[in-house]
Biopython code that builds the backbone (N, CA, C, O; Angstrom):
import numpy as np
from Bio.PDB.StructureBuilder import StructureBuilder

atoms = [
    (1, "MET", "N", (0.846, -1.181, 0.000)),
    (1, "MET", "CA", (0.000, 0.000, 0.000)),
    (1, "MET", "C", (0.893, 1.245, 0.000)),
    (1, "MET", "O", (1.908, 1.279, 0.695)),
    (2, "LEU", "N", (0.526, 2.249, -0.762)),
    (2, "LEU", "CA", (1.322, 3.466, -0.914)),
    (2, "LEU", "C", (1.623, 4.137, 0.419)),
    (2, "LEU", "O", (2.757, 4.554, 0.658)),
    (3, "PHE", "N", (0.623, 4.247, 1.290)),
    (3, "PHE", "CA", (0.828, 4.958, 2.550)),
    (3, "PHE", "C", (1.891, 4.282, 3.402)),
    (3, "PHE", "O", (2.670, 4.962, 4.069)),
    (4, "ASP", "N", (1.936, 2.935, 3.389)),
    (4, "ASP", "CA", (2.955, 2.231, 4.159)),
    (4, "ASP", "C", (4.350, 2.601, 3.681)),
    (4, "ASP", "O", (5.281, 2.679, 4.482)),
    (5, "LYS", "N", (4.500, 2.829, 2.383)),
    (5, "LYS", "CA", (5.805, 3.150, 1.820)),
    (5, "LYS", "C", (6.268, 4.561, 2.189)),
    (5, "LYS", "O", (7.469, 4.828, 2.201)),
    (6, "ILE", "N", (5.336, 5.461, 2.489)),
    (6, "ILE", "CA", (5.731, 6.822, 2.857)),
    (6, "ILE", "C", (5.672, 7.053, 4.359)),
    (6, "ILE", "O", (5.783, 8.188, 4.823)),
    (7, "GLY", "N", (5.498, 5.976, 5.117)),
    (7, "GLY", "CA", (5.595, 6.086, 6.560)),
    (7, "GLY", "C", (4.286, 6.209, 7.314)),
    (7, "GLY", "O", (4.300, 6.525, 8.504)),
    (8, "PHE", "N", (3.155, 5.973, 6.667)),
    (8, "PHE", "CA", (1.855, 6.045, 7.321)),
    (8, "PHE", "C", (1.060, 4.777, 7.060)),
    (8, "PHE", "O", (1.210, 4.139, 6.018)),
    (9, "THR", "N", (0.215, 4.419, 8.014)),
    (9, "THR", "CA", (-0.711, 3.306, 7.845)),
    (9, "THR", "C", (-2.122, 3.843, 7.985)),
    (9, "THR", "O", (-2.434, 4.546, 8.946)),
    (10, "ILE", "N", (-2.975, 3.512, 7.027)),
    (10, "ILE", "CA", (-4.365, 3.970, 7.049)),
    (10, "ILE", "C", (-5.128, 3.235, 8.135)),
    (10, "ILE", "O", (-5.037, 2.013, 8.251)),
    (11, "ASP", "N", (-5.878, 3.983, 8.928)),
    (11, "ASP", "CA", (-6.767, 3.410, 9.933)),
    (11, "ASP", "C", (-8.098, 3.139, 9.230)),
    (11, "ASP", "O", (-8.909, 4.048, 9.051)),
    (12, "ILE", "N", (-8.315, 1.897, 8.839)),
    (12, "ILE", "CA", (-9.496, 1.508, 8.050)),
    (12, "ILE", "C", (-10.798, 1.789, 8.803)),
    (12, "ILE", "O", (-11.811, 2.114, 8.184)),
    (13, "GLU", "N", (-10.779, 1.668, 10.125)),
    (13, "GLU", "CA", (-11.993, 1.889, 10.920)),
    (13, "GLU", "C", (-12.501, 3.333, 10.813)),
    (13, "GLU", "O", (-13.703, 3.576, 10.919)),
    (14, "PHE", "N", (-11.593, 4.285, 10.604)),
    (14, "PHE", "CA", (-11.972, 5.694, 10.543)),
    (14, "PHE", "C", (-11.726, 6.312, 9.166)),
    (14, "PHE", "O", (-11.537, 7.524, 9.055)),
    (15, "SER", "N", (-11.729, 5.486, 8.120)),
    (15, "SER", "CA", (-11.530, 5.967, 6.751)),
    (15, "SER", "C", (-12.696, 5.508, 5.885)),
    (15, "SER", "O", (-13.194, 4.392, 6.034)),
    (16, "VAL", "N", (-13.128, 6.386, 4.974)),
    (16, "VAL", "CA", (-14.323, 6.103, 4.169)),
    (16, "VAL", "C", (-14.076, 6.536, 2.728)),
    (16, "VAL", "O", (-13.503, 7.597, 2.484)),
    (17, "TRP", "N", (-14.509, 5.712, 1.774)),
    (17, "TRP", "CA", (-14.486, 6.045, 0.353)),
    (17, "TRP", "C", (-15.917, 5.965, -0.142)),
    (17, "TRP", "O", (-16.546, 4.913, -0.033)),
    (18, "ILE", "N", (-16.444, 7.050, -0.682)),
    (18, "ILE", "CA", (-17.817, 7.078, -1.179)),
    (18, "ILE", "C", (-17.790, 7.564, -2.630)),
    (18, "ILE", "O", (-17.204, 8.604, -2.931)),
    (19, "GLY", "N", (-18.420, 6.812, -3.517)),
    (19, "GLY", "CA", (-18.497, 7.216, -4.918)),
    (19, "GLY", "C", (-19.926, 7.100, -5.412)),
    (19, "GLY", "O", (-20.689, 6.261, -4.933)),
    (20, "ASN", "N", (-20.290, 7.948, -6.379)),
    (20, "ASN", "CA", (-21.638, 7.927, -6.922)),
    (20, "ASN", "C", (-21.560, 8.138, -8.429)),
    (20, "ASN", "O", (-21.350, 9.257, -8.895)),
    (21, "ARG", "N", (-21.726, 7.078, -9.175)),
    (21, "ARG", "CA", (-21.667, 7.163, -10.639)),
    (21, "ARG", "C", (-22.854, 7.924, -11.214)),
    (21, "ARG", "O", (-22.749, 8.498, -12.299)),
    (22, "ASN", "N", (-23.972, 7.938, -10.511)),
    (22, "ASN", "CA", (-25.165, 8.623, -11.000)),
    (22, "ASN", "C", (-25.027, 10.136, -10.955)),
    (22, "ASN", "O", (-25.820, 10.847, -11.572)),
    (23, "GLN", "N", (-24.042, 10.632, -10.242)),
    (23, "GLN", "CA", (-23.840, 12.082, -10.131)),
    (23, "GLN", "C", (-22.505, 12.480, -10.756)),
    (23, "GLN", "O", (-21.736, 13.236, -10.161)),
    (24, "GLY", "N", (-22.236, 11.971, -11.952)),
    (24, "GLY", "CA", (-21.022, 12.357, -12.673)),
    (24, "GLY", "C", (-19.744, 11.753, -12.141)),
    (24, "GLY", "O", (-18.669, 12.312, -12.356)),
    (25, "GLY", "N", (-19.826, 10.629, -11.454)),
    (25, "GLY", "CA", (-18.629, 9.980, -10.941)),
    (25, "GLY", "C", (-17.987, 10.686, -9.767)),
    (25, "GLY", "O", (-16.806, 10.470, -9.494)),
    (26, "ARG", "N", (-18.733, 11.525, -9.062)),
    (26, "ARG", "CA", (-18.179, 12.252, -7.915)),
    (26, "ARG", "C", (-17.848, 11.287, -6.786)),
    (26, "ARG", "O", (-18.583, 10.338, -6.514)),
    (27, "LYS", "N", (-16.726, 11.556, -6.143)),
    (27, "LYS", "CA", (-16.285, 10.718, -5.033)),
    (27, "LYS", "C", (-15.815, 11.597, -3.893)),
    (27, "LYS", "O", (-15.323, 12.706, -4.101)),
    (28, "ILE", "N", (-15.974, 11.079, -2.682)),
    (28, "ILE", "CA", (-15.443, 11.716, -1.475)),
    (28, "ILE", "C", (-14.607, 10.666, -0.753)),
    (28, "ILE", "O", (-15.023, 9.516, -0.612)),
    (29, "VAL", "N", (-13.441, 11.068, -0.303)),
    (29, "VAL", "CA", (-12.560, 10.153, 0.414)),
    (29, "VAL", "C", (-12.107, 10.838, 1.695)),
    (29, "VAL", "O", (-11.583, 11.951, 1.665)),
    (30, "TRP", "N", (-12.313, 10.162, 2.814)),
    (30, "TRP", "CA", (-11.801, 10.619, 4.107)),
    (30, "TRP", "C", (-10.811, 9.565, 4.581)),
    (30, "TRP", "O", (-11.164, 8.389, 4.666)),
    (31, "ILE", "N", (-9.594, 9.955, 4.887)),
    (31, "ILE", "CA", (-8.581, 8.983, 5.315)),
    (31, "ILE", "C", (-7.910, 9.483, 6.592)),
    (31, "ILE", "O", (-7.376, 10.591, 6.634)),
    (32, "LEU", "N", (-7.946, 8.650, 7.627)),
    (32, "LEU", "CA", (-7.166, 8.898, 8.836)),
    (32, "LEU", "C", (-5.996, 7.933, 8.801)),
    (32, "LEU", "O", (-6.185, 6.730, 8.615)),
    (33, "SER", "N", (-4.796, 8.449, 8.976)),
    (33, "SER", "CA", (-3.629, 7.574, 8.983)),
    (33, "SER", "C", (-2.708, 7.950, 10.140)),
    (33, "SER", "O", (-2.722, 9.072, 10.644)),
    (34, "LEU", "N", (-1.915, 6.972, 10.534)),
    (34, "LEU", "CA", (-0.991, 7.131, 11.658)),
    (34, "LEU", "C", (0.425, 6.897, 11.175)),
    (34, "LEU", "O", (0.675, 6.000, 10.370)),
    (35, "GLY", "N", (1.352, 7.705, 11.667)),
    (35, "GLY", "CA", (2.760, 7.518, 11.325)),
    (35, "GLY", "C", (3.255, 6.175, 11.839)),
    (35, "GLY", "O", (2.901, 5.755, 12.941)),
    (36, "ASN", "N", (4.067, 5.509, 11.045)),
    (36, "ASN", "CA", (4.575, 4.189, 11.422)),
    (36, "ASN", "C", (5.680, 4.245, 12.468)),
    (36, "ASN", "O", (5.948, 3.250, 13.142)),
    (37, "GLU", "N", (6.321, 5.402, 12.609)),
    (37, "GLU", "CA", (7.409, 5.530, 13.574)),
    (37, "GLU", "C", (7.145, 6.715, 14.495)),
    (37, "GLU", "O", (6.510, 7.694, 14.103)),
    (38, "HIS", "N", (7.635, 6.612, 15.710)),
    (38, "HIS", "CA", (7.518, 7.731, 16.650)),
    (38, "HIS", "C", (8.528, 8.816, 16.294)),
    (38, "HIS", "O", (9.598, 8.546, 15.748)),
    (39, "LEU", "N", (8.157, 10.036, 16.617)),
    (39, "LEU", "CA", (9.066, 11.169, 16.482)),
    (39, "LEU", "C", (9.527, 11.575, 17.872)),
    (39, "LEU", "O", (8.768, 11.452, 18.833)),
    (40, "LEU", "N", (10.738, 12.050, 17.992)),
    (40, "LEU", "CA", (11.225, 12.558, 19.274)),
    (40, "LEU", "C", (11.150, 14.068, 19.228)),
    (40, "LEU", "O", (11.802, 14.705, 18.401)),
    (41, "GLY", "N", (10.349, 14.646, 20.125)),
    (41, "GLY", "CA", (10.158, 16.090, 20.153)),
    (41, "GLY", "C", (11.302, 16.804, 20.851)),
    (41, "GLY", "O", (12.101, 16.180, 21.549)),
    (42, "GLN", "N", (11.378, 18.107, 20.660)),
    (42, "GLN", "CA", (12.409, 18.917, 21.320)),
    (42, "GLN", "C", (12.231, 18.893, 22.830)),
    (42, "GLN", "O", (13.166, 19.186, 23.575)),
    (43, "ASP", "N", (11.028, 18.544, 23.283)),
    (43, "ASP", "CA", (10.759, 18.456, 24.717)),
    (43, "ASP", "C", (11.134, 17.103, 25.308)),
    (43, "ASP", "O", (10.925, 16.861, 26.496)),
    (44, "GLY", "N", (11.694, 16.212, 24.468)),
    (44, "GLY", "CA", (12.117, 14.898, 24.937)),
    (44, "GLY", "C", (11.016, 13.849, 24.916)),
    (44, "GLY", "O", (11.272, 12.687, 25.235)),
    (45, "LEU", "N", (9.787, 14.232, 24.547)),
    (45, "LEU", "CA", (8.667, 13.286, 24.494)),
    (45, "LEU", "C", (8.605, 12.595, 23.140)),
    (45, "LEU", "O", (9.034, 13.145, 22.126)),
    (46, "LYS", "N", (8.063, 11.380, 23.141)),
    (46, "LYS", "CA", (7.801, 10.663, 21.893)),
    (46, "LYS", "C", (6.424, 11.063, 21.383)),
    (46, "LYS", "O", (5.483, 11.215, 22.162)),
    (47, "TYR", "N", (6.315, 11.231, 20.070)),
    (47, "TYR", "CA", (5.060, 11.637, 19.435)),
    (47, "TYR", "C", (4.684, 10.663, 18.327)),
    (47, "TYR", "O", (5.548, 10.075, 17.679)),
    (48, "ARG", "N", (3.366, 10.502, 18.120)),
    (48, "ARG", "CA", (2.844, 9.796, 16.947)),
    (48, "ARG", "C", (2.270, 10.837, 16.016)),
    (48, "ARG", "O", (1.624, 11.785, 16.464)),
    (49, "ARG", "N", (2.496, 10.675, 14.727)),
    (49, "ARG", "CA", (1.951, 11.594, 13.726)),
    (49, "ARG", "C", (0.586, 11.089, 13.263)),
    (49, "ARG", "O", (0.439, 9.936, 12.858)),
    (50, "TYR", "N", (-0.393, 11.959, 13.331)),
    (50, "TYR", "CA", (-1.716, 11.679, 12.782)),
    (50, "TYR", "C", (-1.899, 12.554, 11.552)),
    (50, "TYR", "O", (-1.517, 13.725, 11.552)),
    (51, "ALA", "N", (-2.475, 11.992, 10.519)),
    (51, "ALA", "CA", (-2.783, 12.759, 9.313)),
    (51, "ALA", "C", (-4.216, 12.443, 8.908)),
    (51, "ALA", "O", (-4.623, 11.281, 8.869)),
    (52, "TYR", "N", (-4.970, 13.488, 8.609)),
    (52, "TYR", "CA", (-6.348, 13.337, 8.144)),
    (52, "TYR", "C", (-6.422, 13.996, 6.778)),
    (52, "TYR", "O", (-6.082, 15.170, 6.626)),
    (53, "MET", "N", (-6.868, 13.238, 5.786)),
    (53, "MET", "CA", (-6.934, 13.749, 4.425)),
    (53, "MET", "C", (-8.352, 13.576, 3.897)),
    (53, "MET", "O", (-9.001, 12.555, 4.127)),
    (54, "ILE", "N", (-8.808, 14.583, 3.193)),
    (54, "ILE", "CA", (-10.097, 14.517, 2.524)),
    (54, "ILE", "C", (-9.869, 14.863, 1.059)),
    (54, "ILE", "O", (-9.163, 15.818, 0.735)),
    (55, "MET", "N", (-10.472, 14.081, 0.188)),
    (55, "MET", "CA", (-10.381, 14.347, -1.249)),
    (55, "MET", "C", (-11.785, 14.410, -1.818)),
    (55, "MET", "O", (-12.620, 13.552, -1.534)),
    (56, "LEU", "N", (-12.038, 15.426, -2.617)),
    (56, "LEU", "CA", (-13.283, 15.589, -3.340)),
    (56, "LEU", "C", (-12.928, 15.429, -4.812)),
    (56, "LEU", "O", (-12.140, 16.207, -5.350)),
    (57, "ILE", "N", (-13.506, 14.419, -5.467)),
    (57, "ILE", "CA", (-13.053, 14.032, -6.797)),
    (57, "ILE", "C", (-14.223, 14.027, -7.784)),
    (57, "ILE", "O", (-15.287, 13.479, -7.496)),
    (58, "THR", "N", (-14.016, 14.636, -8.937)),
    (58, "THR", "CA", (-14.927, 14.504, -10.080)),
    (58, "THR", "C", (-14.062, 14.105, -11.275)),
    (58, "THR", "O", (-12.840, 14.009, -11.162)),
    (59, "GLU", "N", (-14.696, 13.879, -12.401)),
    (59, "GLU", "CA", (-13.926, 13.520, -13.591)),
    (59, "GLU", "C", (-13.054, 14.682, -14.056)),
    (59, "GLU", "O", (-12.022, 14.456, -14.688)),
    (60, "GLU", "N", (-13.446, 15.925, -13.755)),
    (60, "GLU", "CA", (-12.713, 17.092, -14.212)),
    (60, "GLU", "C", (-11.665, 17.603, -13.238)),
    (60, "GLU", "O", (-10.665, 18.186, -13.659)),
    (61, "LYS", "N", (-11.876, 17.396, -11.941)),
    (61, "LYS", "CA", (-10.978, 18.013, -10.968)),
    (61, "LYS", "C", (-10.933, 17.221, -9.671)),
    (61, "LYS", "O", (-11.788, 16.379, -9.395)),
    (62, "THR", "N", (-9.908, 17.520, -8.889)),
    (62, "THR", "CA", (-9.745, 16.915, -7.561)),
    (62, "THR", "C", (-9.333, 18.016, -6.604)),
    (62, "THR", "O", (-8.482, 18.847, -6.920)),
    (63, "PHE", "N", (-9.947, 18.013, -5.428)),
    (63, "PHE", "CA", (-9.580, 18.951, -4.381)),
    (63, "PHE", "C", (-9.178, 18.131, -3.162)),
    (63, "PHE", "O", (-9.855, 17.167, -2.804)),
    (64, "MET", "N", (-8.073, 18.516, -2.525)),
    (64, "MET", "CA", (-7.592, 17.749, -1.380)),
    (64, "MET", "C", (-7.212, 18.693, -0.253)),
    (64, "MET", "O", (-6.621, 19.748, -0.483)),
    (65, "ALA", "N", (-7.556, 18.306, 0.962)),
    (65, "ALA", "CA", (-7.136, 19.029, 2.161)),
    (65, "ALA", "C", (-6.508, 18.016, 3.111)),
    (65, "ALA", "O", (-7.011, 16.903, 3.268)),
    (66, "ILE", "N", (-5.414, 18.410, 3.736)),
    (66, "ILE", "CA", (-4.725, 17.519, 4.676)),
    (66, "ILE", "C", (-4.461, 18.278, 5.969)),
    (66, "ILE", "O", (-4.018, 19.427, 5.958)),
    (67, "ALA", "N", (-4.742, 17.615, 7.073)),
    (67, "ALA", "CA", (-4.426, 18.166, 8.394)),
    (67, "ALA", "C", (-3.529, 17.149, 9.100)),
    (67, "ALA", "O", (-3.808, 15.950, 9.086)),
    (68, "THR", "N", (-2.464, 17.633, 9.711)),
    (68, "THR", "CA", (-1.579, 16.742, 10.455)),
    (68, "THR", "C", (-1.325, 17.330, 11.835)),
    (68, "THR", "O", (-1.355, 18.546, 12.027)),
    (69, "ILE", "N", (-1.077, 16.450, 12.782)),
    (69, "ILE", "CA", (-0.732, 16.896, 14.130)),
    (69, "ILE", "C", (0.015, 15.765, 14.841)),
    (69, "ILE", "O", (-0.373, 14.602, 14.740)),
    (70, "PRO", "N", (1.081, 16.107, 15.556)),
    (70, "PRO", "CA", (1.757, 15.100, 16.376)),
    (70, "PRO", "C", (1.075, 15.019, 17.746)),
    (70, "PRO", "O", (0.697, 16.041, 18.319)),
    (71, "VAL", "N", (0.924, 13.810, 18.258)),
    (71, "VAL", "CA", (0.292, 13.616, 19.567)),
    (71, "VAL", "C", (1.271, 12.862, 20.472)),
    (71, "VAL", "O", (1.778, 11.808, 20.087)),
    (72, "PRO", "N", (1.543, 13.391, 21.670)),
    (72, "PRO", "CA", (2.442, 12.689, 22.591)),
    (72, "PRO", "C", (1.929, 11.277, 22.891)),
    (72, "PRO", "O", (0.746, 11.081, 23.170)),
    (73, "VAL", "N", (2.829, 10.309, 22.830)),
    (73, "VAL", "CA", (2.473, 8.902, 23.024)),
    (73, "VAL", "C", (1.838, 8.675, 24.390)),
    (73, "VAL", "O", (0.845, 7.955, 24.490)),
    (74, "GLU", "N", (2.392, 9.278, 25.451)),
    (74, "GLU", "CA", (1.837, 9.049, 26.800)),
    (74, "GLU", "C", (0.429, 9.640, 26.922)),
    (74, "GLU", "O", (-0.417, 9.078, 27.619)),
    (75, "MET", "N", (0.173, 10.761, 26.255)),
    (75, "MET", "CA", (-1.150, 11.380, 26.273)),
    (75, "MET", "C", (-2.154, 10.483, 25.545)),
    (75, "MET", "O", (-3.270, 10.269, 26.019)),
    (76, "GLU", "N", (-1.743, 9.968, 24.399)),
    (76, "GLU", "CA", (-2.591, 9.073, 23.626)),
    (76, "GLU", "C", (-2.901, 7.792, 24.425)),
    (76, "GLU", "O", (-4.047, 7.342, 24.455)),
    (77, "ALA", "N", (-1.894, 7.220, 25.058)),
    (77, "ALA", "CA", (-2.075, 5.987, 25.832)),
    (77, "ALA", "C", (-3.041, 6.198, 26.997)),
    (77, "ALA", "O", (-3.885, 5.342, 27.261)),
    (78, "LEU", "N", (-2.928, 7.316, 27.686)),
    (78, "LEU", "CA", (-3.830, 7.612, 28.799)),
    (78, "LEU", "C", (-5.264, 7.775, 28.296)),
    (78, "LEU", "O", (-6.201, 7.241, 28.891)),
    (79, "ALA", "N", (-5.428, 8.509, 27.210)),
    (79, "ALA", "CA", (-6.772, 8.737, 26.665)),
    (79, "ALA", "C", (-7.413, 7.424, 26.221)),
    (79, "ALA", "O", (-8.611, 7.224, 26.422)),
    (80, "ILE", "N", (-6.632, 6.532, 25.622)),
    (80, "ILE", "CA", (-7.170, 5.253, 25.146)),
    (80, "ILE", "C", (-7.457, 4.309, 26.308)),
    (80, "ILE", "O", (-8.497, 3.651, 26.328)),
    (81, "SER", "N", (-6.545, 4.239, 27.273)),
    (81, "SER", "CA", (-6.692, 3.247, 28.344)),
    (81, "SER", "C", (-7.708, 3.639, 29.415)),
    (81, "SER", "O", (-8.478, 2.790, 29.864)),
    (82, "THR", "N", (-7.729, 4.902, 29.832)),
    (82, "THR", "CA", (-8.613, 5.284, 30.934)),
    (82, "THR", "C", (-9.613, 6.367, 30.564)),
    (82, "THR", "O", (-10.603, 6.567, 31.268)),
    (83, "GLY", "N", (-9.359, 7.066, 29.463)),
    (83, "GLY", "CA", (-10.228, 8.170, 29.088)),
    (83, "GLY", "C", (-9.858, 9.426, 29.859)),
    (83, "GLY", "O", (-9.252, 9.361, 30.929)),
    (84, "ILE", "N", (-10.229, 10.559, 29.304)),
    (84, "ILE", "CA", (-9.976, 11.846, 29.953)),
    (84, "ILE", "C", (-11.287, 12.624, 29.936)),
    (84, "ILE", "O", (-11.876, 12.829, 28.874)),
    (85, "ASP", "N", (-11.741, 13.053, 31.096)),
    (85, "ASP", "CA", (-12.974, 13.835, 31.197)),
    (85, "ASP", "C", (-12.623, 15.306, 31.037)),
    (85, "ASP", "O", (-12.177, 15.952, 31.985)),
    (86, "CYS", "N", (-12.824, 15.826, 29.849)),
    (86, "CYS", "CA", (-12.453, 17.223, 29.603)),
    (86, "CYS", "C", (-13.511, 18.203, 30.097)),
    (86, "CYS", "O", (-13.307, 19.413, 30.003)),
    (87, "ASN", "N", (-14.643, 17.713, 30.624)),
    (87, "ASN", "CA", (-15.589, 18.596, 31.307)),
    (87, "ASN", "C", (-15.084, 18.935, 32.701)),
    (87, "ASN", "O", (-15.387, 19.999, 33.240)),
    (88, "ASN", "N", (-14.307, 18.017, 33.283)),
    (88, "ASN", "CA", (-13.668, 18.212, 34.588)),
    (88, "ASN", "C", (-12.233, 17.697, 34.485)),
    (88, "ASN", "O", (-11.906, 16.662, 35.067)),
    (89, "PRO", "N", (-11.379, 18.401, 33.756)),
    (89, "PRO", "CA", (-10.060, 17.846, 33.443)),
    (89, "PRO", "C", (-9.077, 17.776, 34.605)),
    (89, "PRO", "O", (-8.182, 16.930, 34.601)),
    (90, "GLY", "N", (-9.223, 18.641, 35.591)),
    (90, "GLY", "CA", (-8.289, 18.620, 36.715)),
    (90, "GLY", "C", (-6.853, 18.732, 36.240)),
    (90, "GLY", "O", (-6.493, 19.677, 35.539)),
    (91, "ILE", "N", (-6.029, 17.754, 36.629)),
    (91, "ILE", "CA", (-4.607, 17.797, 36.278)),
    (91, "ILE", "C", (-4.360, 17.536, 34.786)),
    (91, "ILE", "O", (-3.240, 17.707, 34.305)),
    (92, "PHE", "N", (-5.404, 17.122, 34.056)),
    (92, "PHE", "CA", (-5.241, 16.824, 32.637)),
    (92, "PHE", "C", (-5.712, 17.959, 31.732)),
    (92, "PHE", "O", (-5.973, 17.732, 30.550)),
    (93, "SER", "N", (-5.824, 19.169, 32.261)),
    (93, "SER", "CA", (-6.323, 20.283, 31.450)),
    (93, "SER", "C", (-5.417, 20.555, 30.243)),
    (93, "SER", "O", (-5.908, 20.937, 29.181)),
    (94, "GLU", "N", (-4.122, 20.365, 30.393)),
    (94, "GLU", "CA", (-3.204, 20.560, 29.270)),
    (94, "GLU", "C", (-3.479, 19.524, 28.167)),
    (94, "GLU", "O", (-3.413, 19.842, 26.980)),
    (95, "TYR", "N", (-3.787, 18.286, 28.572)),
    (95, "TYR", "CA", (-4.117, 17.236, 27.597)),
    (95, "TYR", "C", (-5.400, 17.608, 26.858)),
    (95, "TYR", "O", (-5.486, 17.453, 25.640)),
    (96, "CYS", "N", (-6.389, 18.096, 27.593)),
    (96, "CYS", "CA", (-7.662, 18.476, 26.973)),
    (96, "CYS", "C", (-7.467, 19.618, 25.981)),
    (96, "CYS", "O", (-8.076, 19.622, 24.911)),
    (97, "ASP", "N", (-6.627, 20.580, 26.329)),
    (97, "ASP", "CA", (-6.331, 21.678, 25.409)),
    (97, "ASP", "C", (-5.687, 21.145, 24.128)),
    (97, "ASP", "O", (-6.003, 21.603, 23.030)),
    (98, "TYR", "N", (-4.794, 20.186, 24.275)),
    (98, "TYR", "CA", (-4.106, 19.615, 23.115)),
    (98, "TYR", "C", (-5.086, 18.845, 22.228)),
    (98, "TYR", "O", (-5.071, 19.002, 21.007)),
    (99, "PHE", "N", (-5.941, 18.012, 22.839)),
    (99, "PHE", "CA", (-6.924, 17.251, 22.055)),
    (99, "PHE", "C", (-7.926, 18.193, 21.391)),
    (99, "PHE", "O", (-8.378, 17.930, 20.276)),
    (100, "ASN", "N", (-8.274, 19.286, 22.066)),
    (100, "ASN", "CA", (-9.171, 20.273, 21.477)),
    (100, "ASN", "C", (-8.538, 20.873, 20.219)),
    (100, "ASN", "O", (-9.217, 21.072, 19.212)),
    (101, "LYS", "N", (-7.238, 21.158, 20.285)),
    (101, "LYS", "CA", (-6.523, 21.682, 19.115)),
    (101, "LYS", "C", (-6.521, 20.641, 17.989)),
    (101, "LYS", "O", (-6.686, 20.977, 16.817)),
    (102, "MET", "N", (-6.333, 19.380, 18.366)),
    (102, "MET", "CA", (-6.333, 18.300, 17.373)),
    (102, "MET", "C", (-7.685, 18.214, 16.664)),
    (102, "MET", "O", (-7.741, 18.132, 15.437)),
    (103, "PHE", "N", (-8.768, 18.234, 17.435)),
    (103, "PHE", "CA", (-10.096, 18.129, 16.835)),
    (103, "PHE", "C", (-10.433, 19.350, 15.985)),
    (103, "PHE", "O", (-11.082, 19.211, 14.948)),
    (104, "LYS", "N", (-10.009, 20.534, 16.398)),
    (104, "LYS", "CA", (-10.229, 21.734, 15.587)),
    (104, "LYS", "C", (-9.475, 21.642, 14.266)),
    (104, "LYS", "O", (-9.994, 22.024, 13.217)),
    (105, "THR", "N", (-8.255, 21.136, 14.327)),
    (105, "THR", "CA", (-7.440, 21.001, 13.124)),
    (105, "THR", "C", (-8.094, 20.037, 12.140)),
    (105, "THR", "O", (-8.219, 20.344, 10.954)),
    (106, "PHE", "N", (-8.512, 18.871, 12.634)),
    (106, "PHE", "CA", (-9.139, 17.887, 11.748)),
    (106, "PHE", "C", (-10.516, 18.343, 11.285)),
    (106, "PHE", "O", (-10.909, 18.066, 10.152)),
    (107, "SER", "N", (-11.252, 19.036, 12.143)),
    (107, "SER", "CA", (-12.579, 19.547, 11.747)),
    (107, "SER", "C", (-12.465, 20.571, 10.630)),
    (107, "SER", "O", (-13.300, 20.600, 9.726)),
    (108, "ALA", "N", (-11.449, 21.404, 10.684)),
    (108, "ALA", "CA", (-11.258, 22.405, 9.631)),
    (108, "ALA", "C", (-11.057, 21.732, 8.280)),
    (108, "ALA", "O", (-11.622, 22.167, 7.276)),
    (109, "ALA", "N", (-10.252, 20.668, 8.253)),
    (109, "ALA", "CA", (-10.055, 19.936, 6.994)),
    (109, "ALA", "C", (-11.342, 19.231, 6.580)),
    (109, "ALA", "O", (-11.684, 19.204, 5.398)),
    (110, "HIS", "N", (-12.047, 18.670, 7.536)),
    (110, "HIS", "CA", (-13.278, 17.921, 7.236)),
    (110, "HIS", "C", (-14.368, 18.820, 6.657)),
    (110, "HIS", "O", (-15.126, 18.391, 5.787)),
    (111, "LEU", "N", (-14.452, 20.055, 7.130)),
    (111, "LEU", "CA", (-15.508, 20.956, 6.673)),
    (111, "LEU", "C", (-15.379, 21.336, 5.200)),
    (111, "LEU", "O", (-16.278, 21.957, 4.632)),
    (112, "VAL", "N", (-14.271, 20.964, 4.594)),
    (112, "VAL", "CA", (-14.116, 21.153, 3.145)),
    (112, "VAL", "C", (-15.219, 20.389, 2.404)),
    (112, "VAL", "O", (-15.575, 20.748, 1.282)),
    (113, "ASN", "N", (-15.752, 19.347, 3.024)),
    (113, "ASN", "CA", (-16.843, 18.564, 2.415)),
    (113, "ASN", "C", (-17.981, 19.421, 1.923)),
    (113, "ASN", "O", (-18.604, 19.103, 0.910)),
    (114, "PHE", "N", (-18.264, 20.498, 2.620)),
    (114, "PHE", "CA", (-19.417, 21.302, 2.284)),
    (114, "PHE", "C", (-19.228, 22.071, 0.974)),
    (114, "PHE", "O", (-20.189, 22.610, 0.425)),
    (115, "ALA", "N", (-18.011, 22.121, 0.481)),
    (115, "ALA", "CA", (-17.747, 22.756, -0.809)),
    (115, "ALA", "C", (-18.099, 21.823, -1.972)),
    (115, "ALA", "O", (-18.160, 22.258, -3.122)),
    (116, "TYR", "N", (-18.326, 20.563, -1.675)),
    (116, "TYR", "CA", (-18.548, 19.549, -2.715)),
    (116, "TYR", "C", (-19.919, 19.647, -3.306)),
    (116, "TYR", "O", (-20.266, 18.867, -4.194)),
]
sb = StructureBuilder()
sb.init_structure("model")
sb.init_model(0)
sb.init_chain("A")
sb.init_seg("    ")
for serial, (resi, resn, name, xyz) in enumerate(atoms, 1):
    if name == "N":
        sb.init_residue(resn, " ", resi, " ")
    sb.init_atom(name, np.array(xyz, "f"), 0.0, 1.0, " ", f" {name:<3s}", serial, name[0])
structure = sb.get_structure()
């Protein structure tokens, strides 16, 4: 797969390909992918790279938007294993701020859909 060769693996559970031949062959593609290797940040933390790509495709043109963000491995592990209550974040308020930035970044790319 192409993404594996450039250092990313597609998360099939959160990726969608939709095509409609009845509407001129228009297609929409949403792809969430994860970097295959960790990055070492200037702060000494390990990070995973997330990339979210959306493509709007017709026979005449293609439009693509990509959003990327590195997420600290320990933050990701905590969120997956125990969850983080960002309504009452307590000591995890910095994590909630970071995840909020992540969701805003990906939402901005996703909202390109409305141009289709």
